[in-house]
N, C-alpha and C positions, 0 to 999 in steps of 0.2 A: 504494500499500499505506498503510495508517493506521499509524502508530508508536504502539504499544501495550506494555503490559508483557509479558513472558515468561507465559505460561498458568502457570508453575509458581511465579509469584510471586501474592502474594494481592492481590487488588481491596478493593474497599470492605467494611470490616468492621464488624459490629455486636458489641460486649462489653457484657454485663448483667449483670457481675460486681457492680456496683454496684446492683442491686435485689435481691440475695440477702441473707437475715436475717443471715449473719455479718458483713455490711460494713453493711446499712442498719438493723441490729437485728431483732427477731424481730416486733415489732407492726408495721414498716412492710415488710420484706422479703419477698419472692417465694422460694418453695423449690421442687425438683424437684417435689414432690407438686403443687403448684398449676399447675405445665404440665401435667404428665400428666393432671391429672383436665379440662384442657380439648381433651387431644389428639384424642379423638373428633369434637368440634364443629369442631375445625383441620382436621382431615384432611378432613371434609364439604364446608369451603368451599374448601379449594384443589381438591379433585375437581371442584367446581361450576367454578372459573374454569378449569381445563384443557377441562372440557366444555363452556364457555361458556353457562352455563344458571342463573346466580343472578337473583338480583332486578336487573332493569334490564339484562339481559344485551343489550339489542339497543344500547347506548352502550358495548361493549367493543371498539368498534374502533381504540381507543387502543394495544390489545396489540399488533398488524399495524404500527404507524407505523415501527418501528426499520427494519423490513424494507423495506416499501414505499419510505420516502423516500429511502433508502441508493440505490435506483434513478433517484431523481428529482435526487441531488445535482448532477450535472452540470448541468442546465438550471437548477437554482435557483441554482447559484453563477454561473453565466452573467448572470441577472437581477439578482442581487446587484451584480455587477461593472458593468452597464450603470448602474445607480441610483447607484453610489458614483462613477462617473465624471461624472457630470451633475451635483453640487451636493456641497457641503461641509457641508448640512446636511439630516438625512433625519428627517422628523417623521412618527413612528409613530403612529396614533390607534388607540386600541383602550382596553376596561375589561376589568378581572377579568383573565382566563384568556387575554384577547386582548392583553394587554402585560406581565404579570407575568411570566411564563417569559422571555421576550425579555429584559425587563430585569434579571433575575437572572444571564442566561448572560452579559451584556455586562460587568455588574458583577463577576461572579465569575473571567471569562476575560480580560478587557480591562485596560488599564493603570488604577490607579486614579483617575489624574487625566485621563483621556484626553480630555474637553471642553476642558483647556486647554493640550492639545499642538498644535503648528501640523502643519497637513495632512502635510505629510512625516515628520514624526515619528509621525503614524499611518498610514502606510504607504498614505496615498491614501484611505482609508477616512472619509467623513463622520462628524461629530459626531451622535447619536442624540438625538432630543427627544421624548418621549413625554408625548401628551395625550388629548383624547378620554375620559380617564377620571375626569372632575369637571364638575360645573357650576359651577366656580368662576371667578368673573367675572375678577379681577385675573391668574389664569394664561393663560387664553386670550389676554387683551389683550397680555399680556407676549409670548407666541408669535407674535401677528398683528404686533407691534412689530419683531418681529427678522425678520420676512418681507419683500423688497425690495417696494416699491412700483412700481419700473419696471425695465425689463429690466435685470439686472445685465449689467457688462462684464467678469466675473472668475468662475472657479467656485466662489472664496471664498465669494461670495455668493448661489450659486444654490442652489435648495432642489427637494427630491423629497419624495414623500408615499406613504405606507403605510396604508391605512385597511384595517382589519379587524374584521368584524362577520358572523356569520352569517348574521343575518336581515337587517341594515341597518335596524333599527326601535329599537335600541337609543338611548336620546336622546341621552346624554352625546356617545356616538361620533359619532352621524349630525348633531347641531347643529356640533360641530366641524368636521367634515368640510365642512358646507355651507359654514362660513365660511373654511375654509383652501381650499377649492375655488375659492371666487369669486374669493378673491385669487389662486389661481395662474392663473386664465383673464386676470384683469385685468392681469397681470404677463408671461405667456408666450402668451396667445393659444391659438391653435391647436395651439401644442407643448405645451400643458399636459397634454393626455392621455397624453404620452409620459413624462413625470416622475411619473405618479401609477400606483399598482398596487393593486390591491384583494385581499384575502384572504376568502373569503367562500363559501357555500353552491354546490355545482356546478350548480345549475339553479334554485334559485327565491328567492324574496325580492327586497326593496327594492334593496339594493347589487348584487344579482345582474342588477336590469333596468338600473341604472344602467350597469353594466359592459359591457352589450351595446349600450346606446343611445350611449354615448361612446366604445365604441371602445378600453378599457382593458386592457393585461394585466393576469391575474387568476390567482389561487393559490387552491385548494381547502381549504376547513373541510370534512372528510369528515363527513356526513350522522350517522354513528354515533361521533362522538365529539364529548364535550362540550367545552367552553371551558376548562375548569379542567384538563383531560387532554390539552391539543392542544399541549405545548411541542414535541415532537418531529413536529409537522406545519410546514407552511409557516407557522402563527401565531407559534411562536418561532423556526424555522431561518432564515427569510427575514432578518427584523433583523439576526439573530446573526450572519449571512453579510456582509450589508453591511458590519456593523463589523468584518470580519475574523475571526470566529471559527473554528475547524476543524469546522465542522458535521460532516463525514463523521466523525470522531473521536467524536465527542458520540453519534453515531447508532451507532457501532461498540460504545462502551461500554453503551448501552442496549439494543443487541442480544447482547450477551453475557449479559445477564441474563433476557433474552427466552430464551434458548436452555438456561440452566442448570436442571437437573433433578437434583438430588440424590436418592440414594438414600432416604434420611428427608426429607421434606417439611419437617419440624420444624427441619431445617438450613438451611433457605432464609430468608436474613435477612427477607424480606418478611413471610412466614407468623410467623415469631417475634415480629417487631416488632408485627405486629397483635396476637397471643396478649398481649404483657406490656401493651399497649397497654388492652386490653380488662381484663386483671386488674386494672391498676391503678386503673382507674376503678370497678370495681366495689369496690376496698377502700377507696373514697371520695376517691382522688387524682382528681378532673374535670377538675384544669387539669393542660395538658401543656405544657412550657416547652422551646423549643428553643433551646438555650445554644451561640451562633454563636461562635466562638473564631477572631476576624478579621473586620475589617469587610468584606472581599470576600465574606463569606458572608451579608449582610444581607439582600442581596434573594432567595437561597434561602429564607430564611425568611418573607419576606413570600410567596411563593408557596406554601411548604407551608400557612401560615395559610389561606390562600383554600381550598386544596386540600382540607384537614380540615374547616374551617368549614362550606362549601357542601356538602359529601360527608355527612357526618356528624352536623350539627347539625339534626337534625329529628326528628318524633315523639316531642318531651320529651327527646331524650337526646342523645350524642354529648359527648366531651370538648371543653374549649374550648383552643384553641392560643393559645399565647403565643411571642414571639421575643424573644431577649435579645442583644447582642453583647457579647463581653467583649474586653478586661476593662473596657470603658467602662460597661457597665450593672452591675457589681458592686457600685458606690456606690449602688445604688437597688434594683434586682429582685432584686440578689445577698442585701439585708438581708431582704428580704420571705421568702424562700426559705428564708433560715438560721433565722430566727425567728418569721416568722409561721404562719398556719394550716398544718397539714400536710396540705394538699389540692392537693399538686403531684408531677407526674414529672418529672424534667429528663432530655432527651435531647441529649448534647453532640455538638456539630459540629465536630471538627477535621480539621486537615492535618497530616500527620506531618511532611512535608519541604516547607518553603516554597521558593521560588525567585523571587527572589531575598531574601536572608535576612542582613539587614546586622548587623554587630557593633559593640558599642559600645566604643569607642577607649579608650585610656589617656590620661588628660589630667591630668598631674602640675600643681598641687600636692594633686589631689584637694580643691577647697574645696567640691565639690557631694556630697563622701562616697560616690561611686559606685565606686569603685575595685574593690568587691566583686565589681562585676557586668561590669568591663571584660575583654573577651575573648568575653564570651557573645553569643550572637546573640540579634535579637529574638525568633526562632522558640523557640527554647529558651526564654527567657523567658516567651513567652506559654503556653508548656506547661507550666513550673511553676507558672504562676498558675492554669493548670487543674487541675493534679494540687492543689495546696493546696486551690482551692475546694473540690474533690470531696471532699477528706479532711474539711474542716471540715462540709459537708452532710453527710456519711456519720457524722460524729459526733454530729450533732444528730438522726439518725434521718430525713434526707432523701436518698429514693432516687433513683438515675439509672442512666441507660446510656449508651453512646459510640459514636457513629458516627466512623470514621476513614477520610478519604480518604488514600491515600497520598502523592498529589502533587494539588494544585489545577489539573488538566488536564482538556481536553474529554473525554476517555474515562472519567476517573473520577466526574466531574459526572455525564456520562451514565448511568454505573452507578447513581449515588444518586437522580437525579430518577426514574427509573423503577421501580426500587424503592420510592420513596414513592407512586406511583400504584399500584402491584399492593397494598401493604401497606393502603393506604386502602381501596380495594375490599375486600379481605378483612376488615379490620376491621369496616366497616360489615354485611358479611352475618354477622359473628359477634355483632353488635348487633342482627341482627335486620331492619336496614332498609334501602332502595335508596340506596346509596351514589352512584347516578350520575343523580338527578334533582335538581330545586333548586325544588320549589314554593314555597318561603317566599320566594323572589328576586322573585316574580309580585307579590305584595301589596303593597310600595310601588308598583310600578310603575302599578299600577292606580287608587290613589289620586291620584298624581302625574300622569298623564296625563289623569285625570278634572278634576283642578284646573285644567291647563292648556289644557282646553276639547277635548280631543280628542271626536270625536263618540261613536266607538263606546265610550267610557268615562264618559258622563254619569250613570250608577247612581252610580257611586263617586264622584262630586263631590257628589252630594244626601246620601250618608252623611256626607261631611265637613261639610256644612253643617248636618245634624242634630245632628252631635256637639259643632257651635260653640255651640248654644244653650247649652251649660252654662256657668254664670258663669267668667270666668278669676280664677284667686287668683297675686298676683305681688306681688314686692315691687321695690323700685328704687334705686339710688344717686342722689346728687344729680347734675344734668348740668353741663355746664362754664359 
């Protein structure tokens, strides 16, 4: 039985008071009339979501993941426990949605310094190393340097691998996997296969072919689930479970949102958030800032950035998402929001009750002049900073809304992430675009593959060669 809040207690909340004219000013605020004017559009896309008939509906499989994956939790946990027992470094190879969700879960729900803890303090769960998300020579070389070159004599030096790719053709991940796989074979020989798990398409693709040829254990990325919507599949859940995250509670949180059907759909945070973002963009606020109050939330911001950018940035439209982490970024992004161009809407993401929550001690004779905060917890101080920042921004006519997680736990994080997925689809449909495809991502790949000599992309290399005939214009600093 999953331990989560009583049904009478509120879960994740969305407070849009800071968007209203009486708070943000008549020029920047949104009133009830603006919301009412979108009601017909909003109810239409809500009905499309329930009927699964909007643009890109063939890729709405993520809606079912909380239910279907709950049935798989025991088997997934068994795989996670097996891999955790085999080594103290677990390498996750994937790019975009194939790693951002898992990385966000581990950062938000794990110990903030888990990589520095010894294995016992991590309850026997391995360190997680994320790679295959770039073509950075120094990073991959550094990872290979951490891997053993001969068979280790203890679990502390042993390694396991999870390669995540639906097709197996994503260059960054495929190249990293080739290099890591060859090292694993050199070190472990025939046992290498037992230390590698693949998460990929159930029936087709280059990685699926390798799974079958090499006898690897595999997990499925459903064909109707896009990468950025895959956090509640094995893509996000398996690495999280290996790290010791309570994935059952995470799925329970997501499922509570999937089952939630208010009498008035406009009372659903996912739909209301979509409407508020669309209205803000139409009012000229094309930047949307996720203001994360706490470092543990930074990875969530990165996950949201990709979800929104890849889903909504197309057909010449879509808002531009940015992430800031406070109070750290108040010394940079905060200045811009306070006094820069009024082109942003802020969504605060806060935790109501932190645990643990250290208290500032009394330290006479108060040489650092901090007695005025003695006895206050850091969580209380963080929220005072948020309230003060919000008031300063509102006084300057800078609108905002606030997401609140009652506590930072798996259940409430599951609620928030699933709500973000729903809201992104609804926002895309309100904007008249398909939020479930990503045609623009393929453009750079075609040119890159052409330059690298992939036979079927020769025409793209020719286009770059033609563009190269344009004379270069550059300036340079003196050399050493």
